[in-house]
C-alpha atoms as a printed R data frame, in Angstrom:
    type eleno elety resid chain resno       x       y      z
1   ATOM     1    CA   UNK     A     1 115.206 143.190 79.980
2   ATOM     2    CA   UNK     A     2 112.308 145.703 79.092
3   ATOM     3    CA   UNK     A     3 110.279 143.678 76.718
4   ATOM     4    CA   UNK     A     4 107.612 146.729 76.514
5   ATOM     5    CA   UNK     A     5 109.415 147.201 72.642
6   ATOM     6    CA   UNK     A     6 108.440 143.494 71.053
7   ATOM     7    CA   UNK     A     7 105.054 143.565 72.871
8   ATOM     8    CA   UNK     A     8 104.176 146.664 70.968
9   ATOM     9    CA   UNK     A     9 105.659 145.580 67.157
10  ATOM    10    CA   UNK     A    10 103.446 141.940 67.960
11  ATOM    11    CA   UNK     A    11 100.249 144.327 68.710
12  ATOM    12    CA   UNK     A    12  98.363 144.345 65.590
13  ATOM    13    CA   UNK     A    13  97.157 148.203 66.340
14  ATOM    14    CA   UNK     A    14 100.294 149.150 66.863
15  ATOM    15    CA   UNK     A    15 101.390 147.728 63.593
16  ATOM    16    CA   UNK     A    16  98.262 149.149 61.661
17  ATOM    17    CA   UNK     A    17  99.585 152.806 62.709
18  ATOM    18    CA   UNK     A    18 103.251 152.513 62.268
19  ATOM    19    CA   UNK     A    19 103.052 150.682 58.912
20  ATOM    20    CA   UNK     A    20 100.392 153.413 57.722
21  ATOM    21    CA   UNK     A    21 102.717 156.068 58.475
22  ATOM    22    CA   UNK     A    22 105.901 153.980 56.303
23  ATOM    23    CA   UNK     A    23 104.628 152.612 53.432
24  ATOM    24    CA   UNK     A    24 104.496 155.999 51.678
25  ATOM    25    CA   UNK     A    25 108.315 156.201 52.218
26  ATOM    26    CA   UNK     A    26 108.779 152.653 51.408
27  ATOM    27    CA   UNK     A    27 107.189 152.910 47.820
28  ATOM    28    CA   UNK     A    28 108.386 156.364 47.138
29  ATOM    29    CA   UNK     A    29 112.114 155.113 48.194
30  ATOM    30    CA   UNK     A    30 112.132 151.938 46.307
31  ATOM    31    CA   UNK     A    31 110.621 153.863 42.867
32  ATOM    32    CA   UNK     A    32 113.503 155.899 43.184
33  ATOM    33    CA   UNK     A    33 116.254 153.151 43.382
34  ATOM    34    CA   UNK     A    34 114.515 151.068 40.757
35  ATOM    35    CA   UNK     A    35 114.639 153.949 38.470
36  ATOM    36    CA   UNK     A    36 118.211 154.719 39.158
37  ATOM    37    CA   UNK     A    37 119.180 151.289 39.175
38  ATOM    38    CA   UNK     A    38 117.741 150.552 35.719
39  ATOM    39    CA   UNK     A    39 119.339 153.752 34.378
40  ATOM    40    CA   UNK     A    40 122.622 152.436 36.035
41  ATOM    41    CA   UNK     A    41 122.155 148.559 34.829
42  ATOM    42    CA   UNK     A    42 120.547 149.398 31.408
43  ATOM    43    CA   UNK     A    43 122.620 152.397 29.925
44  ATOM    44    CA   UNK     A    44 125.910 153.146 32.536
45  ATOM    45    CA   UNK     A    45 127.023 149.958 32.855
46  ATOM    46    CA   UNK     A    46 129.956 147.818 31.059
47  ATOM    47    CA   UNK     A    47 128.708 144.769 29.423
48  ATOM    48    CA   UNK     A    48 130.411 141.621 29.793
49  ATOM    49    CA   UNK     A    49 133.474 140.586 28.469
50  ATOM    50    CA   UNK     A    50 132.268 137.063 27.347
51  ATOM    51    CA   UNK     A    51 127.946 137.574 28.219
52  ATOM    52    CA   UNK     A    52 127.871 140.995 26.306
53  ATOM    53    CA   UNK     A    53 124.572 142.892 26.864
54  ATOM    54    CA   UNK     A    54 123.214 139.655 28.315
55  ATOM    55    CA   UNK     A    55 124.680 139.818 31.859
56  ATOM    56    CA   UNK     A    56 122.334 142.478 32.096
57  ATOM    57    CA   UNK     A    57 119.443 139.923 32.990
58  ATOM    58    CA   UNK     A    58 121.630 139.695 36.161
59  ATOM    59    CA   UNK     A    59 119.992 143.055 37.833
60  ATOM    60    CA   UNK     A    60 116.508 141.619 38.012
61  ATOM    61    CA   UNK     A    61 117.757 137.363 38.377
62  ATOM    62    CA   UNK     A    62 120.118 137.927 41.306
63  ATOM    63    CA   UNK     A    63 118.186 140.125 43.482
64  ATOM    64    CA   UNK     A    64 114.840 138.035 42.951
65  ATOM    65    CA   UNK     A    65 117.068 134.614 43.874
66  ATOM    66    CA   UNK     A    66 118.628 136.122 46.953
67  ATOM    67    CA   UNK     A    67 114.920 137.813 47.790
68  ATOM    68    CA   UNK     A    68 113.500 134.348 47.564
69  ATOM    69    CA   UNK     A    69 115.652 133.134 50.001
70  ATOM    70    CA   UNK     A    70 115.811 136.237 52.206
71  ATOM    71    CA   UNK     A    71 111.627 136.360 52.173
72  ATOM    72    CA   UNK     A    72 111.091 132.853 52.671
73  ATOM    73    CA   UNK     A    73 113.491 133.032 56.024
74  ATOM    74    CA   UNK     A    74 111.613 136.012 56.877
75  ATOM    75    CA   UNK     A    75 108.529 133.601 56.377
76  ATOM    76    CA   UNK     A    76 110.001 130.834 58.394
77  ATOM    77    CA   UNK     A    77 110.741 133.034 61.439
78  ATOM    78    CA   UNK     A    78 107.490 134.905 61.363
79  ATOM    79    CA   UNK     A    79 105.668 131.329 61.452
80  ATOM    80    CA   UNK     A    80 107.983 129.796 64.707
81  ATOM    81    CA   UNK     A    81 106.919 132.886 66.581
82  ATOM    82    CA   UNK     A    82 103.716 132.742 66.029
83  ATOM    83    CA   UNK     A    83 103.519 128.801 66.648
84  ATOM    84    CA   UNK     A    84 105.936 129.487 69.716
85  ATOM    85    CA   UNK     A    85 104.392 132.696 71.119
86  ATOM    86    CA   UNK     A    86 101.146 132.289 69.804
87  ATOM    87    CA   UNK     A    87 101.338 135.703 68.711
88  ATOM    88    CA   UNK     A    88  99.032 136.289 65.591
89  ATOM    89    CA   UNK     A    89 100.549 139.128 64.091
90  ATOM    90    CA   UNK     A    90 103.478 136.976 63.493
91  ATOM    91    CA   UNK     A    91 101.017 134.468 61.711
92  ATOM    92    CA   UNK     A    92 100.068 137.498 59.568
93  ATOM    93    CA   UNK     A    93 103.426 138.320 58.588
94  ATOM    94    CA   UNK     A    94 103.787 134.886 57.459
95  ATOM    95    CA   UNK     A    95 100.915 134.213 55.134
96  ATOM    96    CA   UNK     A    96 101.600 137.554 53.845
97  ATOM    97    CA   UNK     A    97 105.074 137.133 52.999
98  ATOM    98    CA   UNK     A    98 104.521 133.919 50.900
99  ATOM    99    CA   UNK     A    99 102.814 135.122 47.970
100 ATOM   100    CA   UNK     A   100 105.512 137.796 47.394
101 ATOM   101    CA   UNK     A   101 108.479 135.484 48.246
102 ATOM   102    CA   UNK     A   102 106.643 132.762 45.667
103 ATOM   103    CA   UNK     A   103 106.635 135.308 43.232
104 ATOM   104    CA   UNK     A   104 110.308 136.219 43.513
105 ATOM   105    CA   UNK     A   105 111.013 132.635 43.335
106 ATOM   106    CA   UNK     A   106 109.063 132.059 39.862
107 ATOM   107    CA   UNK     A   107 110.621 135.286 38.343
108 ATOM   108    CA   UNK     A   108 114.120 134.338 39.562
109 ATOM   109    CA   UNK     A   109 113.569 130.868 37.838
110 ATOM   110    CA   UNK     A   110 111.998 132.769 34.668
111 ATOM   111    CA   UNK     A   111 114.877 135.209 34.257
112 ATOM   112    CA   UNK     A   112 117.156 132.360 34.635
113 ATOM   113    CA   UNK     A   113 116.187 130.534 32.006
114 ATOM   114    CA   UNK     A   114 116.420 133.392 29.915
115 ATOM   115    CA   UNK     A   115 119.668 134.076 30.734
116 ATOM   116    CA   UNK     A   116 121.025 130.598 30.933
117 ATOM   117    CA   UNK     A   117 119.405 129.599 27.289
118 ATOM   118    CA   UNK     A   118 122.391 131.622 25.438
119 ATOM   119    CA   UNK     A   119 124.948 130.889 27.979
120 ATOM   120    CA   UNK     A   120 123.976 126.976 28.280
121 ATOM   121    CA   UNK     A   121 122.344 126.157 25.086
122 ATOM   122    CA   UNK     A   122 119.430 125.486 27.000
123 ATOM   123    CA   UNK     A   123 116.589 127.019 28.961
124 ATOM   124    CA   UNK     A   124 116.525 124.252 31.401
125 ATOM   125    CA   UNK     A   125 118.519 121.649 32.710
126 ATOM   126    CA   UNK     A   126 118.280 119.938 36.316
127 ATOM   127    CA   UNK     A   127 121.074 121.887 37.634
128 ATOM   128    CA   UNK     A   128 121.216 121.378 41.554
129 ATOM   129    CA   UNK     A   129 120.854 125.024 42.311
130 ATOM   130    CA   UNK     A   130 118.255 125.126 39.482
131 ATOM   131    CA   UNK     A   131 116.385 122.259 40.999
132 ATOM   132    CA   UNK     A   132 116.529 123.683 44.672
133 ATOM   133    CA   UNK     A   133 115.085 126.855 43.485
134 ATOM   134    CA   UNK     A   134 112.032 124.887 41.992
135 ATOM   135    CA   UNK     A   135 111.264 123.063 45.210
136 ATOM   136    CA   UNK     A   136 111.640 126.623 47.011
137 ATOM   137    CA   UNK     A   137 108.653 127.519 44.804
138 ATOM   138    CA   UNK     A   138 106.714 124.384 45.710
139 ATOM   139    CA   UNK     A   139 107.299 124.920 49.394
140 ATOM   140    CA   UNK     A   140 105.983 128.308 48.925
141 ATOM   141    CA   UNK     A   141 103.005 127.097 47.525
142 ATOM   142    CA   UNK     A   142 102.419 124.372 49.405
143 ATOM   143    CA   UNK     A   143 102.490 126.856 52.183
144 ATOM   144    CA   UNK     A   144  99.540 129.058 50.374
145 ATOM   145    CA   UNK     A   145  97.816 125.705 49.821
146 ATOM   146    CA   UNK     A   146  98.571 124.230 53.401
147 ATOM   147    CA   UNK     A   147  96.776 127.784 54.828
148 ATOM   148    CA   UNK     A   148  93.929 127.780 52.818
149 ATOM   149    CA   UNK     A   149  92.795 124.577 53.226
150 ATOM   150    CA   UNK     A   150  91.531 124.808 56.982
151 ATOM   151    CA   UNK     A   151  88.213 126.645 57.644
152 ATOM   152    CA   UNK     A   152  89.817 127.674 60.842
153 ATOM   153    CA   UNK     A   153  92.367 130.140 60.342
154 ATOM   154    CA   UNK     A   154  94.452 129.727 63.417
155 ATOM   155    CA   UNK     A   155  94.664 125.774 62.283
156 ATOM   156    CA   UNK     A   156  95.666 126.789 58.979
157 ATOM   157    CA   UNK     A   157  98.106 129.477 60.391
158 ATOM   158    CA   UNK     A   158  99.796 126.588 63.084
159 ATOM   159    CA   UNK     A   159  99.501 123.592 60.149
160 ATOM   160    CA   UNK     A   160 101.459 125.762 57.578
161 ATOM   161    CA   UNK     A   161 103.709 127.352 59.763
162 ATOM   162    CA   UNK     A   162 105.428 123.454 60.374
163 ATOM   163    CA   UNK     A   163 105.646 123.452 56.879
164 ATOM   164    CA   UNK     A   164 107.746 126.574 56.770
165 ATOM   165    CA   UNK     A   165 109.917 125.701 59.923
166 ATOM   166    CA   UNK     A   166 110.406 122.221 57.876
167 ATOM   167    CA   UNK     A   167 111.331 123.496 54.346
168 ATOM   168    CA   UNK     A   168 113.716 125.796 55.699
169 ATOM   169    CA   UNK     A   169 116.183 123.120 54.938
170 ATOM   170    CA   UNK     A   170 116.089 123.930 51.446
171 ATOM   171    CA   UNK     A   171 117.654 127.302 51.864
172 ATOM   172    CA   UNK     A   172 121.152 126.343 52.444
173 ATOM   173    CA   UNK     A   173 120.925 124.030 50.035
174 ATOM   174    CA   UNK     A   174 120.272 126.516 47.622
175 ATOM   175    CA   UNK     A   175 122.846 128.717 48.302
176 ATOM   176    CA   UNK     A   176 125.854 126.160 48.985
177 ATOM   177    CA   UNK     A   177 124.404 123.873 45.856
178 ATOM   178    CA   UNK     A   178 127.522 125.183 43.532
179 ATOM   179    CA   UNK     A   179 129.989 124.605 46.252
180 ATOM   180    CA   UNK     A   180 128.399 121.108 47.183
181 ATOM   181    CA   UNK     A   181 127.797 119.675 43.964
182 ATOM   182    CA   UNK     A   182 129.376 119.690 40.054
183 ATOM   183    CA   UNK     A   183 126.707 122.463 38.819
184 ATOM   184    CA   UNK     A   184 126.196 124.566 35.547
185 ATOM   185    CA   UNK     A   185 125.687 127.401 37.335
186 ATOM   186    CA   UNK     A   186 128.040 129.978 38.168
187 ATOM   187    CA   UNK     A   187 129.115 130.072 41.907
188 ATOM   188    CA   UNK     A   188 129.103 133.705 43.455
189 ATOM   189    CA   UNK     A   189 130.182 136.962 42.165
190 ATOM   190    CA   UNK     A   190 130.020 138.617 45.791
191 ATOM   191    CA   UNK     A   191 131.005 137.830 48.472
192 ATOM   192    CA   UNK     A   192 131.226 139.539 52.330
193 ATOM   193    CA   UNK     A   193 134.633 140.353 51.968
194 ATOM   194    CA   UNK     A   194 134.896 140.994 47.711
195 ATOM   195    CA   UNK     A   195 133.572 141.430 44.443
196 ATOM   196    CA   UNK     A   196 134.580 140.277 40.942
197 ATOM   197    CA   UNK     A   197 132.462 142.907 39.466
198 ATOM   198    CA   UNK     A   198 132.984 146.165 37.920
199 ATOM   199    CA   UNK     A   199 131.919 148.934 39.806
200 ATOM   200    CA   UNK     A   200 129.424 150.388 37.483
201 ATOM   201    CA   UNK     A   201 127.509 146.754 37.635
202 ATOM   202    CA   UNK     A   202 128.077 146.166 41.424
203 ATOM   203    CA   UNK     A   203 126.716 149.672 41.700
204 ATOM   204    CA   UNK     A   204 123.785 148.438 39.155
205 ATOM   205    CA   UNK     A   205 123.248 145.417 41.184
206 ATOM   206    CA   UNK     A   206 123.377 146.962 44.381
207 ATOM   207    CA   UNK     A   207 120.647 149.569 43.461
208 ATOM   208    CA   UNK     A   208 118.584 147.224 41.944
209 ATOM   209    CA   UNK     A   209 118.832 144.858 44.961
210 ATOM   210    CA   UNK     A   210 117.911 147.485 47.263
211 ATOM   211    CA   UNK     A   211 115.092 148.663 45.113
212 ATOM   212    CA   UNK     A   212 113.284 144.826 45.130
213 ATOM   213    CA   UNK     A   213 114.035 144.246 48.617
214 ATOM   214    CA   UNK     A   214 112.250 147.837 49.639
215 ATOM   215    CA   UNK     A   215 109.572 147.040 47.425
216 ATOM   216    CA   UNK     A   216 108.875 143.834 48.019
217 ATOM   217    CA   UNK     A   217 108.740 144.714 52.115
218 ATOM   218    CA   UNK     A   218 106.181 146.976 51.688
219 ATOM   219    CA   UNK     A   219 104.043 144.811 49.433
220 ATOM   220    CA   UNK     A   220 104.356 142.665 52.405
221 ATOM   221    CA   UNK     A   221 103.479 145.526 55.042
222 ATOM   222    CA   UNK     A   222 100.338 146.247 52.609
223 ATOM   223    CA   UNK     A   223  99.335 142.891 52.615
224 ATOM   224    CA   UNK     A   224  99.838 142.323 56.388
225 ATOM   225    CA   UNK     A   225  97.337 145.633 57.008
226 ATOM   226    CA   UNK     A   226  94.962 143.748 54.712
227 ATOM   227    CA   UNK     A   227  95.541 140.648 56.992
228 ATOM   228    CA   UNK     A   228  94.480 143.137 60.041
229 ATOM   229    CA   UNK     A   229  91.509 144.732 58.570
230 ATOM   230    CA   UNK     A   230  90.366 140.888 58.058
231 ATOM   231    CA   UNK     A   231  91.004 139.401 61.374
232 ATOM   232    CA   UNK     A   232  90.692 142.763 63.286
233 ATOM   233    CA   UNK     A   233  87.487 143.972 61.797
234 ATOM   234    CA   UNK     A   234  85.134 143.545 64.829
235 ATOM   235    CA   UNK     A   235  87.577 145.442 67.458
236 ATOM   236    CA   UNK     A   236  86.863 148.563 68.738
237 ATOM   237    CA   UNK     A   237  90.474 150.441 67.682
238 ATOM   238    CA   UNK     A   238  90.179 149.302 64.314
239 ATOM   239    CA   UNK     A   239  86.468 151.074 63.846
240 ATOM   240    CA   UNK     A   240  87.618 153.963 65.283
241 ATOM   241    CA   UNK     A   241  91.038 154.078 63.571
242 ATOM   242    CA   UNK     A   242  88.453 153.946 60.098
243 ATOM   243    CA   UNK     A   243  86.119 156.213 61.720
244 ATOM   244    CA   UNK     A   244  83.681 153.860 61.434
C-alpha cells in the first residue's frame, strides 16, 4: 500500500500550502449556505403545528449540537493519531478544534435553553441529554486548560490527548440518552433512512447544517495555519513561503 498520501497530508508544509488555497472556497461556500439557509428557515419554511415559529431555533440548535459531537470525535481522532504515531500536525488539529467544538457546545446549550423554556416551562432541567452535553463542554474546556498547563508544548499535546481519548465515551451517551433514559428531550426527528420533517423544514435544516459544518471547518483550518506559524516559525520552508 502506498502511504505517500498519508505522509503528504501529515506534513505541516503541505497542509499550509493546500489550506491556503482551500480557505477562500470554504469561507465563500459557508457564507452562501448561511444566507440561503437563514432565508429558507426564517421565511420559507412552515411553522410547527405545536411549537409555532419557536421551532425555528432548531436551525441553529440542531446543527450546533450535532457539530459539538462531530468535532469532538475529530479532535479525539486527531489526538489519538498524534499520540500513537507522534504526528505533530495531528496535535495541531486537536488543539485547533477544541475551542471551536466548545463554542458549538455552548451554543447548543444556550439555544436549547431558549427552545426549552416555552416548551417545558423552564430554562434548564437535569435532563440526560442536556447534562451529558454540559459534560461535553467541561471536557472541551478541560482539554484546553490541560494543554495550556504545560510549558513544554509536546507534553501538553500528549496529556490533553489522553483526556480527549477518554472523553469519547460521552459522545454515544449524548446520542443515545433519549433512548436509554426517560427524558424531556425529544427523540431524533431525522434518521439515516427517513425524516419526520416537512420538506421545507428539512431543506432549511440541511442548508444550515452544511453551513455550520463548513464554516467551523474553515475556522479549524485557519487556527491550524496559526499553529503551524507558531510551531514551525524557524523552519526554512516557512520563511520561504512567507518571503521572509
